[in-house]
C-alpha positions as a Markdown table, in Angstrom:
| # | Residue | x | y | z |
|---|---|---|---|---|
| 1 | Met | -20.2 | 12.1 | -8.4 |
| 2 | Thr | -17.6 | 10.8 | -10.8 |
| 3 | Phe | -14.2 | 12.1 | -11.8 |
| 4 | Thr | -14.0 | 14.2 | -15.0 |
| 5 | Asp | -12.0 | 13.1 | -18.0 |
| 6 | Thr | -9.5 | 15.8 | -17.2 |
| 7 | Gln | -9.0 | 14.5 | -13.7 |
| 8 | Lys | -8.7 | 10.9 | -14.9 |
| 9 | Thr | -6.0 | 11.9 | -17.3 |
| 10 | Ala | -4.1 | 13.8 | -14.6 |
| 11 | Leu | -4.3 | 10.9 | -12.2 |
| 12 | Ala | -3.0 | 8.5 | -14.9 |
| 13 | Ala | -0.1 | 10.8 | -15.9 |
| 14 | Pro | 3.4 | 9.6 | -15.0 |
| 15 | Leu | 5.3 | 11.1 | -12.0 |
| 16 | Ser | 8.1 | 13.4 | -13.0 |
| 17 | Thr | 11.5 | 12.8 | -11.4 |
| 18 | Ala | 11.6 | 16.5 | -10.9 |
| 19 | Asn | 9.0 | 16.0 | -8.1 |
| 20 | Val | 10.8 | 13.1 | -6.5 |
| 21 | Lys | 13.1 | 13.6 | -3.5 |
| 22 | Arg | 15.4 | 11.1 | -1.7 |
| 23 | Asn | 15.8 | 10.8 | 2.1 |
| 24 | Pro | 19.1 | 10.1 | 3.9 |
| 25 | Lys | 18.2 | 6.4 | 3.9 |
| 26 | Gly | 18.0 | 6.3 | 0.1 |
| 27 | His | 14.3 | 6.0 | -0.1 |
| 28 | Asp | 12.4 | 8.1 | -2.8 |
| 29 | Tyr | 9.3 | 10.1 | -1.9 |
| 30 | Val | 7.2 | 13.1 | -2.8 |
| 31 | Glu | 7.0 | 16.0 | -0.4 |
| 32 | Gly | 3.9 | 16.8 | 1.5 |
| 33 | Trp | 3.4 | 20.3 | 0.0 |
| 34 | His | 3.7 | 18.8 | -3.5 |
| 35 | Ala | 0.9 | 16.2 | -2.7 |
| 36 | Ile | -1.3 | 19.0 | -1.5 |
| 37 | Ala | -0.6 | 21.2 | -4.5 |
| 38 | Glu | -1.4 | 18.3 | -6.8 |
| 39 | Ala | -4.6 | 17.6 | -5.0 |
| 40 | Asn | -5.6 | 21.2 | -5.4 |
| 41 | Arg | -4.7 | 21.2 | -9.0 |
| 42 | Ile | -6.4 | 18.0 | -10.0 |
| 43 | Phe | -9.5 | 18.0 | -7.7 |
| 44 | Gly | -9.9 | 21.7 | -7.1 |
| 45 | Phe | -9.3 | 23.8 | -4.0 |
| 46 | Asp | -12.8 | 22.9 | -2.7 |
| 47 | Gly | -12.9 | 19.4 | -4.3 |
| 48 | Trp | -11.3 | 17.3 | -1.5 |
| 49 | Thr | -11.0 | 17.1 | 2.2 |
| 50 | Arg | -8.7 | 15.5 | 4.7 |
| 51 | Glu | -9.3 | 14.6 | 8.3 |
| 52 | Ala | -7.0 | 13.3 | 11.0 |
| 53 | Val | -8.9 | 10.3 | 12.3 |
| 54 | Glu | -6.3 | 9.3 | 14.9 |
| 55 | Ile | -3.1 | 10.7 | 16.2 |
| 56 | Lys | -1.3 | 8.8 | 19.0 |
| 57 | Cys | 2.1 | 9.2 | 20.7 |
| 58 | Val | 3.8 | 5.8 | 20.9 |
| 59 | Met | 7.2 | 6.8 | 22.2 |
| 60 | Glu | 8.7 | 9.6 | 24.3 |
| 61 | Lys | 12.1 | 9.4 | 25.9 |
| 62 | Ala | 15.1 | 11.4 | 26.9 |
| 63 | Arg | 18.0 | 11.2 | 24.5 |
| 64 | Glu | 21.3 | 12.8 | 23.5 |
| 65 | Ile | 21.3 | 15.1 | 20.4 |
| 66 | Gly | 24.1 | 15.8 | 18.0 |
| 67 | Lys | 27.8 | 15.3 | 18.2 |
| 68 | Asp | 28.0 | 17.3 | 21.4 |
| 69 | Lys | 25.5 | 14.9 | 22.9 |
| 70 | Ala | 23.3 | 17.7 | 24.2 |
| 71 | Pro | 20.4 | 16.5 | 26.4 |
| 72 | Gly | 17.0 | 16.4 | 24.6 |
| 73 | Phe | 14.0 | 14.3 | 23.7 |
| 74 | Gly | 12.9 | 11.8 | 21.0 |
| 75 | Val | 9.2 | 11.4 | 20.3 |
| 76 | Thr | 7.3 | 9.2 | 17.8 |
| 77 | Tyr | 3.6 | 9.5 | 16.7 |
| 78 | Ile | 1.5 | 7.4 | 14.5 |
| 79 | Ala | -1.5 | 8.9 | 12.6 |
| 80 | Arg | -4.4 | 7.8 | 10.5 |
| 81 | Val | -5.8 | 10.3 | 8.0 |
| 82 | Arg | -9.0 | 10.1 | 5.9 |
| 83 | Val | -9.1 | 11.8 | 2.4 |
| 84 | Val | -12.5 | 12.3 | 0.6 |
| 85 | Val | -12.7 | 13.2 | -3.1 |
| 86 | Asn | -16.0 | 13.2 | -5.0 |
| 87 | Gly | -17.5 | 10.9 | -2.5 |
| 88 | Val | -14.6 | 8.4 | -2.6 |
| 89 | Thr | -13.0 | 7.8 | 0.7 |
| 90 | Arg | -9.4 | 6.6 | 1.3 |
| 91 | Glu | -7.4 | 6.3 | 4.4 |
| 92 | Gly | -3.7 | 6.1 | 5.1 |
| 93 | Cys | -1.4 | 5.5 | 8.1 |
| 94 | Gly | 1.9 | 7.1 | 8.8 |
| 95 | Ala | 4.5 | 7.8 | 11.4 |
| 96 | Gly | 6.5 | 10.8 | 12.5 |
| 97 | His | 9.6 | 11.3 | 14.6 |
| 98 | Gly | 10.6 | 14.4 | 16.5 |
| 99 | Ile | 14.0 | 15.1 | 18.1 |
| 100 | Asp | 14.6 | 18.4 | 19.9 |
| 101 | Arg | 16.1 | 19.8 | 23.1 |
| 102 | Asp | 12.6 | 21.2 | 23.8 |
| 103 | Leu | 10.0 | 18.5 | 24.5 |
| 104 | Gly | 7.1 | 20.5 | 23.1 |
| 105 | Met | 9.0 | 21.1 | 19.9 |
| 106 | Ala | 9.8 | 17.4 | 19.6 |
| 107 | His | 6.1 | 16.6 | 19.9 |
| 108 | Glu | 5.1 | 19.2 | 17.4 |
| 109 | Ser | 7.5 | 18.0 | 14.8 |
| 110 | Ala | 6.5 | 14.4 | 15.2 |
| 111 | Ile | 2.8 | 15.1 | 15.0 |
| 112 | Lys | 3.2 | 17.1 | 11.8 |
| 113 | Glu | 5.3 | 14.5 | 10.2 |
| 114 | Ala | 2.9 | 11.7 | 11.1 |
| 115 | Glu | -0.1 | 13.5 | 9.8 |
| 116 | Thr | 1.6 | 14.5 | 6.5 |
| 117 | Asp | 2.9 | 10.9 | 6.0 |
| 118 | Ala | -0.6 | 9.5 | 6.5 |
| 119 | Met | -2.2 | 12.0 | 4.2 |
| 120 | Lys | 0.3 | 11.2 | 1.4 |
| 121 | Arg | -0.4 | 7.5 | 1.8 |
| 122 | Ala | -4.1 | 8.2 | 1.5 |
| 123 | Leu | -3.7 | 10.4 | -1.6 |
| 124 | Met | -1.3 | 7.9 | -3.1 |
| 125 | Thr | -4.1 | 5.5 | -3.8 |
| 126 | Phe | -5.7 | 8.0 | -6.2 |
| 127 | Gly | -2.9 | 7.9 | -8.8 |
| 128 | Tyr | 0.7 | 8.2 | -9.9 |
| 129 | Pro | 1.2 | 12.0 | -9.3 |
| 130 | Phe | 0.9 | 11.4 | -5.5 |
| 131 | Gly | 3.7 | 8.9 | -5.4 |
| 132 | Leu | 1.9 | 5.6 | -6.4 |
| 133 | Ala | 4.4 | 5.3 | -9.2 |
| 134 | Leu | 7.3 | 4.9 | -6.7 |
| 135 | Tyr | 5.8 | 1.6 | -5.4 |
| 136 | Asp | 6.5 | -0.1 | -8.7 |
| 137 | Lys | 10.1 | -1.5 | -8.7 |
| 138 | Gln | 10.2 | -1.1 | -12.5 |
| 139 | Arg | 9.3 | 2.6 | -12.2 |
| 140 | Ala | 7.2 | 2.2 | -15.4 |
| 141 | Asn | 5.3 | 5.4 | -14.6 |
| 142 | Val | 8.2 | 7.6 | -13.5 |
| 143 | Thr | 9.6 | 9.8 | -16.2 |
| 144 | Asp | 12.5 | 12.3 | -16.6 |
| 145 | Glu | 10.3 | 14.6 | -18.7 |
| 146 | Gln | 9.1 | 17.8 | -17.1 |
| 147 | Pro | 5.5 | 17.5 | -15.9 |
| 148 | Gln | 2.9 | 19.0 | -18.2 |
| 149 | Gln | 0.6 | 20.9 | -15.9 |
| 150 | Gln | -3.0 | 20.7 | -16.9 |
| 151 | Pro | -5.3 | 23.5 | -15.8 |
| 152 | Ser | -7.5 | 22.6 | -12.8 |
| 153 | Glu | -11.3 | 22.6 | -13.0 |
| 154 | Ala | -11.3 | 25.5 | -10.6 |
| 155 | Met | -8.9 | 27.5 | -12.9 |
| 156 | Leu | -10.9 | 26.8 | -16.0 |
| 157 | Thr | -14.1 | 27.9 | -14.2 |
| 158 | Phe | -12.5 | 31.0 | -12.9 |
| 159 | Val | -11.2 | 32.0 | -16.3 |
| 160 | Gly | -14.6 | 31.4 | -18.0 |
| 161 | Thr | -16.5 | 33.3 | -15.3 |
| 162 | Thr | -14.0 | 36.2 | -15.5 |
| 163 | Lys | -14.2 | 36.5 | -19.3 |
| 164 | Glu | -18.0 | 36.5 | -19.1 |
| 165 | Lys | -18.0 | 39.2 | -16.4 |
| 166 | Ile | -15.7 | 41.4 | -18.5 |
| 167 | Arg | -17.8 | 40.9 | -21.6 |
| 168 | Leu | -21.1 | 41.8 | -19.9 |
| 169 | Trp | -19.7 | 44.6 | -17.7 |
| 170 | Ser | -22.4 | 47.3 | -17.4 |
| 171 | Gly | -20.5 | 49.9 | -15.4 |
| 172 | Thr | -18.0 | 52.4 | -16.5 |
| 173 | Gly | -14.5 | 51.7 | -17.9 |
| 174 | Lys | -13.0 | 53.3 | -14.8 |
| 175 | Glu | -15.0 | 51.0 | -12.5 |
| 176 | Leu | -14.0 | 47.9 | -14.6 |
| 177 | Gly | -10.3 | 48.9 | -14.2 |
| 178 | Glu | -10.7 | 49.4 | -10.4 |
| 179 | Trp | -12.4 | 46.0 | -10.1 |
| 180 | Trp | -9.5 | 44.3 | -12.0 |
| 181 | Asn | -6.9 | 46.0 | -9.9 |
| 182 | Ser | -8.7 | 45.4 | -6.5 |
| 183 | Asp | -6.9 | 43.3 | -3.9 |
| 184 | Glu | -9.8 | 40.9 | -3.9 |
| 185 | Gln | -9.3 | 40.1 | -7.6 |
| 186 | Lys | -5.5 | 39.9 | -7.3 |
| 187 | Gln | -5.9 | 37.4 | -4.5 |
| 188 | Ala | -8.5 | 35.4 | -6.5 |
| 189 | Arg | -6.1 | 35.1 | -9.4 |
| 190 | Arg | -3.3 | 33.9 | -7.1 |
| 191 | Phe | -5.6 | 31.5 | -5.3 |
| 192 | Val | -6.5 | 29.5 | -8.5 |
| 193 | Gly | -2.8 | 29.6 | -9.6 |
| 194 | Leu | -3.1 | 31.6 | -12.9 |
| 195 | Glu | 0.0 | 31.7 | -14.9 |
| 196 | Gln | 1.3 | 35.1 | -16.0 |
| 197 | Ser | 0.4 | 34.4 | -19.6 |
| 198 | Glu | -3.2 | 33.8 | -18.6 |
| 199 | Val | -3.3 | 36.9 | -16.4 |
| 200 | Asp | -2.0 | 38.9 | -19.4 |
| 201 | Ala | -4.7 | 37.5 | -21.7 |
| 202 | Leu | -7.4 | 38.5 | -19.2 |
| 203 | Lys | -5.8 | 41.9 | -18.8 |
| 204 | Thr | -5.9 | 42.5 | -22.5 |
| 205 | Leu | -9.7 | 41.7 | -22.5 |
| 206 | Val | -10.2 | 44.2 | -19.7 |
| 207 | Gln | -8.3 | 46.9 | -21.6 |
| 208 | Gln | -10.3 | 46.3 | -24.7 |
| 209 | Arg | -13.6 | 46.5 | -22.8 |
| 210 | Val | -12.4 | 49.6 | -21.0 |
| 211 | Asn | -11.6 | 51.2 | -24.3 |
| 212 | Ala | -15.0 | 50.2 | -25.7 |
| 213 | Leu | -16.8 | 51.6 | -22.7 |
| 214 | Asn | -14.9 | 54.9 | -22.9 |
| 215 | Thr | -15.7 | 55.4 | -26.6 |
| 216 | Pro | -18.7 | 57.6 | -27.0 |
| 217 | Leu | -21.6 | 56.2 | -29.1 |
| 218 | Arg | -21.8 | 57.8 | -32.5 |
| 219 | Met | -25.4 | 58.5 | -33.5 |
| 220 | Ala | -26.3 | 58.3 | -37.2 |
| 221 | Gly | -27.4 | 61.6 | -38.7 |
């Protein structure tokens, strides 16, 4: 299975500085949640998978924490994560550090950071929006312009299917209104990330169909 033209365009799009953060050491990066959101947007919510192939603790020791030098622990993990998209497999390695007065919390923090770091490195190989652009010292594919969000394949499919269902609705207008306002449909619209303008457009179609279904058929005399 190959990538669609829409996906190729999205993967080749420059990374907006609005999505770039800087850590205390002065290194730029994209956040884990943003990388996941971009993968869902570009590949579809069911179009990619990630798997933690290896997670290993490489350091655990007692240490002092903060200015008051409270007793605590420092933990470091390394991880390897595999990402699969359209049959294309990429892997990335990352490290995570946890510091906490509670040993268990330190381990949890380090594991999460290591897995997220490895996932981002795997996704980065697919294109600029995942942080690949930051590896170029010239920053040729990093822009100050606000990112132009292209609709995902999942969103386009959802909108098309919903429009067709409204057009072919065979029940009553009341039933169509109940279907539109159901919790299931509300959750589905949120799940694919519909903008309010798109929701309003679909709502208008629903209202038009409800009005048509509620209008009695006039028979010719």
